[in-house]
VEXDREN-2710 file (C-alpha; in Angstrom, 1 decimal):
% VEXDREN-2710
k/r/px/py/pz
1/MET/20.4/3.5/2.0
2/SER/22.3/0.3/2.7
3/ASN/21.1/-2.9/1.0
4/ASN/22.2/-4.7/4.2
5/ILE/18.9/-3.7/5.7
6/GLN/16.6/-6.7/5.5
7/PHE/12.8/-6.4/5.1
8/TYR/10.2/-9.0/5.4
9/ASN/7.0/-9.4/3.4
10/GLU/4.3/-11.9/4.5
11/THR/3.4/-12.7/0.9
12/LEU/7.0/-13.5/-0.2
13/LYS/7.7/-15.3/3.1
14/ARG/11.4/-14.3/2.9
15/HIS/13.7/-11.5/3.7
16/ILE/14.6/-9.0/0.9
17/ASN/16.9/-6.0/0.7
18/PHE/15.7/-2.4/0.1
19/GLU/16.4/-2.6/-3.6
20/GLU/14.2/-5.6/-3.8
21/VAL/11.5/-3.8/-1.9
22/ILE/11.6/-1.1/-4.5
23/GLU/11.4/-3.7/-7.3
24/GLU/8.4/-5.3/-5.6
25/ILE/6.6/-2.0/-5.2
26/ILE/7.2/-1.1/-8.9
27/LYS/5.9/-4.5/-10.0
28/TYR/2.8/-4.0/-7.8
29/VAL/2.1/-0.5/-9.2
30/ASN/2.8/-1.5/-12.8
31/ASN/0.5/-4.5/-12.5
32/GLU/-2.4/-2.0/-12.3
33/SER/-0.9/1.3/-13.4
34/GLY/-4.3/3.0/-13.7
35/ALA/-5.1/2.5/-10.1
36/GLN/-4.7/5.1/-7.3
37/TYR/-2.0/4.3/-4.7
38/LYS/-1.2/5.4/-1.2
39/ILE/2.3/4.7/0.1
40/THR/2.9/5.1/3.8
41/VAL/5.9/4.7/6.1
42/GLY/5.6/4.3/9.8
43/THR/7.9/3.3/12.7
44/ASP/7.1/1.9/16.1
45/SER/9.3/0.9/19.0
46/GLU/9.1/-1.1/22.2
47/GLY/8.4/0.9/25.4
48/THR/11.8/0.2/26.9
49/ASN/15.1/2.2/27.2
50/ASN/17.0/-0.2/25.0
51/THR/14.7/-0.8/22.0
52/HIS/14.3/-2.0/18.5
53/PHE/12.7/0.3/15.9
54/VAL/10.4/-1.4/13.4
55/THR/9.7/0.5/10.2
56/ALA/6.9/-0.6/7.9
57/ILE/6.4/0.5/4.3
58/ALA/2.8/-0.1/3.1
59/VAL/1.5/0.3/-0.5
60/LEU/-2.3/0.4/-0.8
61/ARG/-4.0/0.1/-4.1
62/VAL/-7.0/2.3/-3.1
63/GLY/-10.1/0.1/-3.0
64/ASN/-8.3/-3.0/-3.8
65/GLY/-5.9/-4.2/-1.1
66/GLY/-2.2/-3.7/-0.6
67/LYS/1.0/-5.1/0.7
68/TYR/3.6/-4.1/3.2
69/PHE/7.2/-4.7/4.1
70/TRP/8.9/-4.2/7.5
71/THR/12.4/-4.1/9.0
72/ARG/13.7/-4.1/12.6
73/SER/16.8/-2.1/13.6
74/GLU/19.4/-3.1/16.1
75/LYS/18.6/-2.1/19.6
76/THR/19.2/1.6/20.4
77/PHE/19.3/3.3/23.8
78/CYS/16.5/5.8/24.3
79/PRO/16.1/6.8/27.9
80/THR/12.8/8.8/27.5
81/LEU/9.5/8.6/25.5
82/ARG/10.5/11.8/23.8
83/ASP/13.8/10.3/22.5
84/ARG/11.9/7.2/21.2
85/ILE/9.2/9.3/19.4
86/TYR/11.8/11.5/17.8
87/LYS/13.9/8.5/16.7
88/GLU/10.8/6.8/15.3
89/THR/10.0/10.0/13.3
90/MET/13.6/10.2/12.0
91/HIS/13.6/6.5/11.0
92/SER/10.4/7.1/9.0
93/ILE/11.6/10.3/7.4
94/MET/14.9/8.6/6.3
95/PHE/13.0/5.7/4.7
96/VAL/10.4/7.8/3.0
97/GLN/13.0/10.1/1.5
98/GLU/14.9/7.2/0.0
99/LEU/11.7/5.4/-1.1
100/LYS/10.3/8.4/-2.9
101/SER/13.6/9.2/-4.6
102/ARG/13.9/5.6/-5.9
103/LEU/10.3/5.4/-6.9
104/LYS/10.5/8.7/-8.8
105/ASP/13.5/7.3/-10.7
106/ASN/11.5/4.3/-11.8
107/LEU/7.9/5.4/-12.0
108/GLY/8.5/9.0/-13.0
109/GLU/8.0/12.4/-11.3
110/GLU/4.4/12.5/-12.3
111/PHE/3.5/9.5/-10.2
112/PHE/3.5/11.7/-7.1
113/TRP/1.9/14.8/-8.7
114/PRO/-1.0/16.2/-6.8
115/ALA/-4.6/15.7/-8.0
116/SER/-4.6/19.3/-9.2
117/GLN/-1.9/18.3/-11.8
118/GLY/-3.5/15.1/-12.9
119/GLY/-2.1/12.7/-10.3
120/ASP/-3.6/11.2/-7.2
121/ASN/-1.0/9.0/-5.6
122/LYS/0.3/10.0/-2.2
123/ILE/3.3/9.2/0.0
124/THR/2.9/9.9/3.7
125/VAL/4.6/9.5/7.1
126/HIS/2.5/7.8/9.8
127/LEU/3.5/8.9/13.3
128/ASP/2.8/6.9/16.5
129/VAL/1.5/10.0/18.3
130/GLY/-2.1/11.0/19.1
131/LYS/-4.2/13.7/20.8
132/ASN/-4.8/11.3/23.7
133/GLY/-2.1/9.9/26.0
134/PRO/1.5/10.8/26.8
135/THR/2.5/11.4/23.1
136/LYS/0.1/14.4/22.7
137/ASP/2.9/16.8/23.8
138/PHE/5.1/15.7/20.9
139/ILE/2.5/16.1/18.0
140/GLU/3.5/19.7/17.0
141/SER/7.2/19.0/16.9
142/VAL/7.2/15.7/15.1
143/VAL/4.5/16.8/12.6
144/GLY/6.7/19.9/12.0
145/MET/9.8/17.7/11.4
146/VAL/7.9/15.7/8.8
147/LYS/6.6/18.8/7.1
148/GLY/10.0/20.3/7.2
149/TYR/11.2/17.5/5.0
150/GLY/8.3/18.1/2.6
151/PHE/6.0/15.2/3.5
152/GLU/2.5/14.9/4.9
153/ALA/2.3/13.6/8.5
154/ILE/-0.6/11.5/9.7
155/ILE/-1.2/10.9/13.4
156/LYS/-3.4/8.6/15.4
157/PRO/-6.1/7.3/14.9
158/ASP/-5.3/7.4/11.2
159/SER/-1.6/6.4/11.3
160/TYR/-2.1/2.7/10.9
161/CYS/1.3/2.1/9.3
162/ALA/3.0/3.0/12.6
163/PHE/0.6/1.8/15.4
164/VAL/-0.8/-1.2/13.6
165/LEU/1.6/-2.6/11.0
166/ALA/5.0/-1.7/12.6
167/ASP/3.6/-2.4/16.1
168/ARG/2.9/-6.0/15.0
169/HIS/6.6/-6.6/14.8
170/THR/8.0/-4.7/17.8
END
């Protein structure tokens, strides 16, 4: 992933590159290493044919707050809702793959072990689709895409990273 991609964080009040996002997440996790964490990635876009995609990365310290970072892509032509939803999904998958890889390198493989193996931290992809409205027809295919890459997919109303955090910046 290119370090030319700029993220913004409300706490830092400045733009940082992806490597700095990784460093901030690692500092945050190491500050309370015994806590449980949920890391989510979600993408949203404007409802236009020529649209920006905003991807948010959220790190929740379960029961004790969290922080998030977001980035906005250059405008991309997407003539249909289906195109936008698929591109949102692929943006999130791309980011979550790189994020998990870099975090494993720094926090260790065991950080993402399932609870059955002594771990309880999760990384998920939040999708801007739900059982109500026009996106309901895309649920099966985009959830399948995410699962095909080995990640858990979360849909509305629980996919806050996409339809709340990323949506704030579209």
